[in-house]
C-alpha positions as CSV (number, residue, x, y, z in Angstrom):
1,M,-79.8,-79.5,-47.5
2,T,-76.6,-78.0,-46.2
3,T,-75.7,-81.0,-44.1
4,A,-76.6,-83.3,-46.9
5,L,-74.4,-81.4,-49.4
6,I,-71.4,-81.5,-47.0
7,D,-71.9,-85.2,-46.4
8,Q,-72.0,-85.8,-50.2
9,L,-68.8,-83.7,-50.7
10,R,-67.1,-85.8,-48.0
11,A,-68.1,-88.9,-49.8
12,I,-66.7,-87.7,-53.1
13,L,-63.4,-86.3,-51.7
14,G,-62.8,-87.9,-48.3
15,A,-63.5,-86.0,-45.1
16,P,-59.9,-84.5,-44.8
17,H,-60.4,-82.6,-48.0
18,V,-63.7,-80.9,-47.1
19,L,-62.8,-78.1,-44.6
20,T,-65.6,-76.6,-42.6
21,D,-64.0,-75.8,-39.2
22,G,-60.8,-74.1,-38.0
23,D,-59.0,-71.1,-39.4
24,L,-59.9,-70.8,-43.1
25,A,-58.5,-67.3,-43.6
26,A,-56.1,-68.6,-46.3
27,Y,-59.1,-69.4,-48.4
28,E,-61.6,-66.7,-47.2
29,Q,-59.4,-63.6,-47.2
30,D,-58.1,-61.9,-50.3
31,W,-54.4,-61.3,-51.0
32,R,-54.5,-57.6,-50.1
33,K,-56.5,-58.3,-46.9
34,R,-59.2,-55.9,-48.0
35,A,-62.1,-58.4,-47.9
36,R,-63.0,-61.6,-46.2
37,G,-65.9,-63.9,-46.8
38,K,-67.4,-66.9,-45.2
39,A,-67.4,-70.3,-46.9
40,L,-69.9,-73.1,-46.4
41,A,-66.9,-75.4,-47.0
42,V,-63.6,-75.5,-48.7
43,V,-63.1,-78.5,-50.9
44,R,-59.8,-79.8,-52.3
45,P,-60.2,-82.2,-55.2
46,A,-57.3,-84.4,-56.4
47,N,-58.3,-84.9,-60.0
48,V,-60.7,-83.6,-62.7
49,Q,-63.2,-86.4,-62.1
50,Q,-63.6,-85.2,-58.5
51,V,-64.0,-81.6,-59.7
52,A,-66.8,-82.7,-62.0
53,E,-68.6,-84.6,-59.2
54,V,-68.3,-81.6,-56.8
55,V,-69.8,-79.3,-59.4
56,K,-72.7,-81.7,-60.0
57,A,-73.4,-82.0,-56.3
58,C,-73.3,-78.3,-55.8
59,A,-75.5,-77.6,-58.8
60,A,-78.1,-80.1,-57.6
61,A,-78.1,-78.5,-54.1
62,G,-78.2,-74.9,-55.5
63,S,-74.9,-73.9,-53.9
64,S,-72.6,-71.7,-55.9
65,L,-68.8,-72.4,-56.3
66,V,-65.8,-70.1,-56.1
67,P,-62.8,-71.7,-58.0
68,Q,-59.5,-70.7,-56.3
69,G,-55.8,-71.2,-57.2
70,G,-53.1,-69.6,-55.1
71,N,-55.5,-66.8,-53.9
72,T,-53.1,-64.1,-55.0
73,G,-55.6,-62.1,-57.1
74,L,-55.9,-58.4,-56.7
75,A,-59.6,-57.8,-57.6
76,V,-61.4,-59.8,-54.9
77,G,-62.4,-62.5,-57.4
78,G,-61.3,-65.7,-55.7
79,I,-62.9,-65.7,-52.2
80,P,-66.4,-66.5,-51.1
81,D,-69.0,-63.8,-50.2
82,A,-70.2,-63.2,-46.7
83,S,-73.3,-65.4,-47.0
84,G,-71.7,-68.6,-45.7
85,T,-73.5,-70.5,-48.5
86,Q,-70.7,-70.7,-51.1
87,V,-68.3,-73.6,-51.6
88,V,-64.6,-72.7,-52.3
89,L,-63.1,-75.1,-54.8
90,S,-59.4,-75.0,-54.2
91,L,-57.3,-76.5,-57.0
92,Q,-54.0,-76.6,-55.0
93,R,-53.9,-80.4,-54.8
94,M,-54.1,-80.7,-58.6
95,N,-50.5,-79.6,-59.1
96,A,-49.0,-82.3,-61.3
97,I,-47.0,-81.7,-64.4
98,R,-48.5,-84.3,-66.7
99,G,-45.8,-84.2,-69.3
100,I,-43.4,-82.3,-71.6
101,D,-43.5,-82.8,-75.3
102,E,-40.1,-81.6,-76.4
103,A,-40.7,-81.9,-80.1
104,N,-44.0,-79.9,-79.8
105,L,-42.4,-77.4,-77.3
106,T,-45.3,-77.9,-74.9
107,M,-45.9,-78.7,-71.3
108,T,-49.2,-80.0,-69.9
109,V,-49.8,-79.0,-66.3
110,E,-52.6,-79.1,-63.8
111,A,-54.2,-75.9,-62.7
112,G,-52.8,-76.0,-59.2
113,C,-49.2,-76.0,-60.3
114,I,-47.3,-73.1,-58.8
115,L,-45.9,-70.8,-61.6
116,Q,-42.4,-71.0,-60.2
117,T,-42.5,-74.8,-60.3
118,L,-43.5,-74.7,-63.9
119,Q,-40.6,-72.3,-64.7
120,E,-38.1,-74.5,-62.9
121,T,-39.3,-77.7,-64.4
122,A,-39.1,-76.2,-67.9
123,E,-35.6,-74.9,-67.2
124,K,-34.4,-78.4,-66.0
125,A,-35.6,-79.8,-69.2
126,G,-33.7,-77.2,-71.2
127,F,-36.6,-74.9,-72.0
128,L,-38.0,-71.5,-71.0
129,F,-41.5,-70.8,-69.8
130,P,-41.5,-67.0,-69.9
131,L,-44.4,-66.0,-67.7
132,S,-43.0,-64.1,-64.8
133,L,-44.7,-62.0,-62.0
134,A,-44.0,-60.9,-58.5
135,A,-46.3,-63.6,-57.0
136,E,-44.8,-66.5,-59.0
137,G,-43.8,-68.4,-55.8
138,S,-47.4,-68.5,-54.7
139,C,-49.7,-68.0,-57.7
140,T,-50.9,-71.0,-59.8
141,I,-51.1,-71.4,-63.6
142,G,-54.9,-72.0,-63.3
143,G,-55.3,-68.6,-61.7
144,N,-52.9,-67.0,-64.2
145,L,-55.1,-68.3,-67.0
146,A,-58.3,-67.4,-65.3
147,T,-57.2,-63.8,-65.1
148,N,-55.0,-63.7,-68.2
149,A,-52.1,-62.5,-66.1
150,G,-49.4,-60.4,-67.8
151,G,-46.1,-59.9,-66.0
152,T,-42.7,-58.6,-67.1
153,Q,-42.1,-60.3,-70.4
154,V,-45.4,-59.5,-72.2
155,V,-43.5,-57.3,-74.7
156,R,-41.9,-60.4,-76.2
157,Y,-44.1,-63.4,-75.3
158,G,-47.5,-61.9,-74.6
159,N,-50.0,-62.5,-71.8
160,T,-50.8,-65.9,-70.4
161,R,-53.4,-66.3,-73.1
162,D,-50.6,-66.1,-75.7
163,L,-48.7,-68.9,-73.9
164,C,-51.6,-71.4,-73.8
165,L,-52.4,-73.9,-76.6
166,G,-55.3,-75.7,-74.9
167,L,-57.4,-76.2,-71.7
168,E,-59.1,-78.9,-69.7
169,I,-62.3,-77.6,-68.4
170,V,-65.2,-78.6,-66.1
171,T,-68.4,-76.9,-67.1
172,A,-71.1,-75.6,-64.9
173,Q,-73.0,-78.8,-65.6
174,G,-70.1,-81.0,-64.3
175,E,-69.1,-82.1,-67.8
176,I,-65.4,-82.4,-68.7
177,W,-63.9,-80.9,-71.9
178,D,-60.3,-82.0,-72.7
179,G,-58.8,-79.5,-75.1
180,T,-55.2,-80.1,-74.2
181,S,-54.0,-81.6,-77.5
182,G,-51.3,-78.9,-77.9
183,L,-52.3,-78.1,-81.4
184,R,-51.1,-74.7,-82.8
185,K,-53.8,-74.8,-85.5
186,D,-57.4,-75.9,-84.9
187,N,-59.9,-74.0,-86.9
188,T,-63.0,-76.0,-85.9
189,G,-65.5,-73.5,-84.7
190,Y,-65.5,-71.0,-81.8
191,D,-62.3,-70.7,-79.8
192,L,-63.4,-72.1,-76.5
193,R,-59.9,-71.8,-75.1
194,D,-59.7,-68.1,-75.5
195,L,-63.3,-67.7,-74.2
196,L,-62.4,-69.4,-70.9
197,I,-59.0,-67.6,-70.5
198,G,-59.6,-64.4,-68.6
199,S,-63.2,-65.4,-67.5
200,E,-62.2,-65.5,-63.8
201,G,-63.9,-68.8,-63.1
202,T,-67.3,-67.6,-64.2
203,L,-67.7,-69.7,-67.3
204,G,-65.9,-73.0,-66.4
205,I,-63.3,-74.3,-64.1
206,I,-59.8,-74.7,-65.6
207,T,-58.3,-77.9,-64.3
208,A,-55.3,-78.3,-66.7
209,A,-53.6,-76.6,-69.6
210,S,-51.2,-77.2,-72.4
211,M,-48.6,-74.4,-72.3
212,K,-45.9,-73.2,-74.8
213,L,-42.2,-73.7,-74.2
214,Y,-39.3,-71.8,-75.8
215,P,-35.6,-72.6,-76.1
216,L,-33.5,-71.2,-73.3
217,P,-31.7,-68.0,-74.4
218,A,-28.0,-68.2,-75.0
219,A,-27.5,-64.8,-73.4
220,Q,-29.6,-62.5,-71.2
221,L,-28.5,-58.9,-70.5
222,T,-30.1,-56.4,-68.2
223,A,-29.7,-52.6,-67.9
224,W,-31.0,-49.9,-65.6
225,A,-31.2,-46.6,-67.3
226,A,-32.0,-43.1,-66.1
227,V,-34.3,-41.1,-68.5
228,P,-35.2,-37.4,-68.3
229,S,-38.9,-37.9,-68.9
230,L,-41.6,-40.4,-69.9
231,D,-41.3,-39.1,-73.5
232,H,-37.7,-40.1,-73.5
233,A,-38.6,-43.5,-72.1
234,V,-41.0,-44.0,-75.0
235,T,-38.2,-43.0,-77.4
236,L,-35.9,-45.5,-75.8
237,L,-38.5,-48.2,-76.2
238,G,-38.7,-47.4,-79.9
239,L,-34.9,-47.6,-80.2
240,A,-34.9,-50.9,-78.4
241,H,-37.5,-52.4,-80.7
242,K,-35.5,-51.2,-83.7
243,Q,-32.1,-52.4,-82.6
244,L,-32.9,-55.5,-80.5
245,G,-36.0,-56.7,-82.4
246,A,-37.5,-59.9,-80.9
247,G,-34.6,-59.9,-78.4
248,L,-36.3,-57.2,-76.3
249,T,-38.0,-59.3,-73.6
250,G,-38.6,-56.7,-70.8
251,F,-39.1,-53.0,-70.6
252,E,-40.2,-51.5,-67.2
253,V,-40.6,-47.9,-66.2
254,M,-40.4,-46.7,-62.6
255,G,-41.1,-43.2,-61.3
256,K,-38.8,-41.4,-58.8
257,F,-41.3,-41.6,-55.9
258,A,-41.9,-45.3,-56.4
259,L,-38.2,-45.9,-56.2
260,S,-37.8,-43.6,-53.3
261,L,-40.2,-45.8,-51.3
262,V,-38.0,-48.9,-52.0
263,D,-34.9,-46.9,-50.9
264,K,-36.7,-45.8,-47.7
265,H,-38.1,-49.1,-46.6
266,M,-35.5,-51.5,-48.1
267,P,-32.2,-49.5,-48.1
268,Q,-30.2,-52.7,-48.5
269,L,-31.3,-53.0,-52.1
270,R,-29.3,-49.9,-53.2
271,V,-31.5,-48.3,-55.8
272,P,-29.5,-46.8,-58.7
273,F,-29.8,-43.0,-59.2
274,V,-32.4,-42.6,-56.5
275,D,-30.6,-39.5,-55.0
276,D,-30.2,-37.8,-58.4
277,E,-32.9,-35.0,-58.5
278,A,-32.4,-34.8,-62.3
279,V,-33.7,-38.3,-62.8
280,P,-37.5,-38.4,-62.7
281,Y,-37.8,-41.9,-64.2
282,C,-35.8,-45.1,-64.6
283,V,-36.2,-47.9,-67.1
284,L,-35.3,-51.5,-66.6
285,L,-34.7,-53.3,-69.9
286,E,-33.8,-56.8,-70.7
287,N,-32.4,-58.4,-73.9
288,S,-32.5,-62.1,-74.5
289,D,-30.5,-63.5,-77.4
290,S,-30.3,-66.9,-79.0
291,E,-26.8,-66.2,-80.3
292,S,-23.6,-65.8,-78.3
293,E,-23.0,-63.6,-75.2
294,D,-20.5,-61.5,-77.1
295,H,-23.0,-60.9,-79.9
296,A,-25.8,-60.0,-77.5
297,R,-23.6,-57.6,-75.5
298,A,-22.4,-55.8,-78.6
299,R,-26.0,-55.2,-79.7
300,F,-27.0,-54.1,-76.2
301,E,-24.1,-51.7,-75.8
302,A,-24.8,-50.3,-79.3
303,L,-28.4,-49.6,-78.2
304,L,-27.3,-47.7,-75.1
305,E,-24.7,-45.8,-77.0
306,T,-27.4,-44.6,-79.5
307,A,-29.7,-43.8,-76.6
308,F,-27.0,-41.6,-74.9
309,E,-26.3,-39.8,-78.2
310,D,-30.0,-39.1,-78.7
311,G,-30.4,-37.8,-75.1
312,C,-33.0,-40.3,-74.1
313,V,-30.7,-41.9,-71.5
314,T,-28.5,-39.8,-69.1
315,D,-26.9,-42.6,-67.2
316,A,-27.1,-46.4,-67.1
317,V,-25.9,-49.5,-65.2
318,V,-25.5,-52.8,-67.0
319,A,-25.6,-56.0,-65.0
320,E,-22.3,-57.8,-65.3
321,N,-23.8,-61.2,-64.4
322,L,-27.0,-63.0,-63.6
323,S,-26.8,-62.2,-59.9
324,Q,-26.6,-58.4,-60.6
325,A,-29.5,-58.7,-63.1
326,H,-31.6,-60.5,-60.4
327,Q,-30.8,-57.6,-57.9
328,L,-32.0,-55.0,-60.4
329,W,-35.2,-57.0,-61.0
330,H,-35.7,-57.4,-57.3
331,I,-35.7,-53.6,-56.9
332,R,-38.5,-53.3,-59.5
333,E,-40.5,-56.1,-57.9
334,S,-40.1,-54.6,-54.4
335,I,-42.1,-51.5,-55.3
336,P,-45.5,-52.9,-54.3
337,L,-44.0,-54.2,-51.0
338,A,-42.4,-50.8,-50.3
339,Q,-45.7,-49.1,-51.1
340,A,-47.5,-51.3,-48.6
341,E,-44.9,-50.4,-45.9
342,E,-45.7,-46.8,-46.6
343,G,-49.4,-47.4,-45.9
344,L,-52.7,-48.3,-47.5
345,N,-53.0,-47.0,-51.0
346,I,-55.3,-46.9,-54.0
347,K,-54.1,-49.2,-56.7
348,H,-54.8,-49.0,-60.5
349,D,-53.9,-51.5,-63.2
350,I,-54.4,-49.6,-66.5
351,S,-53.4,-49.9,-70.1
352,I,-53.0,-47.1,-72.7
353,A,-51.4,-47.0,-76.1
354,V,-47.7,-46.5,-75.4
355,S,-47.6,-43.3,-77.5
356,R,-50.2,-41.7,-75.3
357,I,-48.8,-42.6,-71.9
358,P,-46.7,-39.4,-71.4
359,A,-49.7,-37.1,-72.1
360,F,-52.0,-39.3,-69.9
361,V,-49.5,-39.1,-66.9
362,Q,-48.9,-35.4,-67.3
363,E,-52.6,-34.6,-67.4
364,T,-53.7,-37.0,-64.7
365,D,-50.9,-36.2,-62.3
366,A,-51.9,-32.5,-62.5
367,L,-55.6,-33.4,-62.1
368,L,-55.0,-35.4,-59.0
369,Q,-52.7,-32.8,-57.4
370,R,-55.3,-30.1,-58.1
371,E,-58.2,-32.2,-56.6
372,I,-56.3,-33.6,-53.6
373,P,-53.3,-31.4,-52.8
374,G,-50.2,-33.3,-51.6
375,V,-51.3,-36.7,-53.0
376,R,-48.3,-38.9,-53.9
377,L,-48.2,-40.9,-57.2
378,V,-46.6,-44.3,-57.3
379,N,-46.2,-44.8,-61.0
380,F,-44.5,-47.8,-62.4
381,G,-45.2,-50.8,-64.7
382,H,-44.8,-52.5,-68.0
383,L,-44.2,-49.6,-70.4
384,G,-43.3,-52.1,-73.2
385,D,-46.9,-53.2,-73.5
386,G,-48.6,-50.0,-72.3
387,N,-49.5,-51.3,-68.8
388,L,-49.0,-48.9,-65.8
389,H,-49.6,-49.5,-62.1
390,Y,-50.7,-45.9,-61.5
391,N,-51.1,-46.0,-57.8
392,V,-52.1,-43.2,-55.4
393,Q,-50.7,-42.7,-51.9
394,A,-52.1,-40.4,-49.2
395,P,-50.4,-37.1,-48.6
396,A,-47.2,-37.6,-46.5
397,E,-48.8,-36.3,-43.2
398,G,-52.2,-37.8,-43.9
399,D,-54.0,-40.8,-42.4
400,A,-53.6,-43.6,-45.0
401,R,-56.5,-45.6,-43.8
402,A,-58.8,-42.6,-43.7
403,F,-57.5,-41.6,-47.2
404,L,-58.4,-45.0,-48.6
405,R,-61.8,-44.9,-47.0
406,D,-62.8,-41.4,-47.9
407,E,-61.1,-40.8,-51.3
408,E,-60.9,-44.2,-53.1
409,E,-64.1,-43.8,-55.1
410,R,-63.3,-40.2,-56.1
411,V,-59.7,-41.1,-57.1
412,N,-60.9,-44.1,-59.1
413,T,-63.5,-42.1,-60.9
414,L,-60.9,-39.4,-61.8
415,V,-58.3,-41.9,-63.0
416,Y,-60.7,-44.2,-64.9
417,D,-62.4,-41.3,-66.6
418,A,-59.0,-40.1,-67.7
419,V,-58.1,-43.6,-68.9
420,E,-61.3,-43.7,-71.0
421,K,-60.5,-40.2,-72.4
422,F,-57.2,-41.6,-73.6
423,G,-58.8,-44.7,-75.1
424,G,-57.4,-47.1,-72.6
425,S,-58.6,-49.9,-70.3
426,F,-59.0,-49.6,-66.5
427,S,-58.0,-53.2,-66.0
428,A,-55.0,-54.4,-67.9
429,E,-53.9,-57.6,-66.2
430,H,-55.6,-58.0,-62.8
431,G,-59.1,-58.7,-63.9
432,I,-62.5,-57.4,-62.7
433,G,-63.3,-59.7,-59.8
434,E,-65.9,-58.2,-57.5
435,L,-63.9,-55.0,-56.9
436,K,-64.5,-53.5,-60.4
437,V,-67.8,-54.9,-61.5
438,H,-69.5,-51.5,-61.2
439,K,-66.7,-49.9,-63.2
440,L,-67.0,-52.4,-66.0
441,E,-70.7,-51.5,-66.3
442,K,-69.8,-47.8,-66.6
443,H,-66.8,-48.1,-69.0
444,K,-67.6,-51.1,-71.1
445,S,-69.7,-50.9,-74.3
446,P,-73.3,-51.8,-73.7
447,V,-73.0,-54.1,-76.8
448,A,-70.0,-55.9,-75.3
449,L,-71.8,-56.3,-72.0
450,G,-74.8,-57.7,-73.7
451,M,-72.7,-60.3,-75.5
452,M,-70.9,-61.2,-72.3
453,R,-74.2,-61.7,-70.4
454,A,-75.5,-63.9,-73.2
455,I,-72.3,-66.1,-73.0
456,K,-72.6,-66.3,-69.2
457,L,-76.3,-67.3,-69.4
458,G,-75.6,-69.9,-72.1
459,L,-72.7,-71.6,-70.3
460,D,-73.9,-71.1,-66.7
461,P,-77.7,-70.6,-66.7
462,K,-78.0,-71.4,-63.0
463,N,-75.2,-68.8,-62.2
464,I,-73.3,-71.2,-59.9
465,L,-69.8,-70.4,-61.0
466,N,-68.3,-67.4,-59.1
467,P,-71.5,-65.4,-59.2
468,G,-71.2,-61.6,-58.8
469,R,-67.7,-61.6,-60.3
470,V,-67.0,-59.8,-63.7
471,L,-70.8,-59.5,-64.3
472,R,-73.7,-58.9,-61.9
473,A,-76.5,-61.5,-62.1
């Protein structure tokens, strides 16, 4: 049966696009290099019809499929298991931009389109596609949709779900649903688009999408502000909402230790205020304005003046040009890389109501320090939408690999229990994948889990689409 399936896949796609030999690490190993599986084959379809035929062939043979985009996920949701029986369905060849509808402010793109390509194409046409994340040079829009990725501009534009008007899907039965009409209003039954977004390839395979575009801003201003506490950062966020309104597009918070790692491993980046012991946190905020540069700068400077007067900002650097703004954002986006240079670590992607974040951090910091003396906390993230990357590094003189091996489960339990106590979510934007399936079963409502299982059973009764991810069989 295995040989017959591979022969059938080669007949559908052509032999060069059915990979079974050689180094397949790019498809079989996850982004963080924490897990590696073994694929029966890696298939690379060129269009939606080929995807449908591949699904039908695999379903008939009883072989499960793992849809994969840029393989930049952080929850081990896009690689095969170790059985050697799963087919990896890579969508990287399906990378076309099918068209831009300027009047409708939409762009229809195939799932394998690199996010940065989408951004650049939109900009050349005079528009903004606002989704932005550190992996944008490698991740694909299909993967962004499958995980409902967030990024740095959620405070203004929302998650990937909020940027999508429609999907093209291949079902578990190999049928094609084209929902890429670009309609902003379509109240004809259940919202299948929203059901598929964030489902991590377990309910259907996203092959194309209709995405929202926005006018390019006339002005964009960026500031790096020192704040005396997280409470003051939350106060600054409230002021920014009040004085900038919809112009507030980004609001990131970064703890002192997180920034010290960037300063240590990437000193050429010149992190502002990193040597000031009186600055426990910094905020990176961005204002985009549809009016003139002078108008935007006046509002931005008025905000900072108010913040200084209120004591929620003690010092600030305002980028004088786009190059300086990019440098400040580069520092923020380098935190995960600097943390990796420091050694293996325990990552968390959590969300909590903004108003409760200072209390959560204070209580959980103290808890972890009490339970594991000397542990180092790398706290940074998207404060504007309540999403923190609350990561845990081994003690300075400890063995990072041993710390990850011996303490990960205990640390995760402590952090996730604290998140639940504060009414939050243990997965804000990275998804569940395989890594957090058991945590979902613990922290998700039994009623919600029951509905999710019913949906999975209804859409994929043979469990051939990414089995073992999000939900156990």
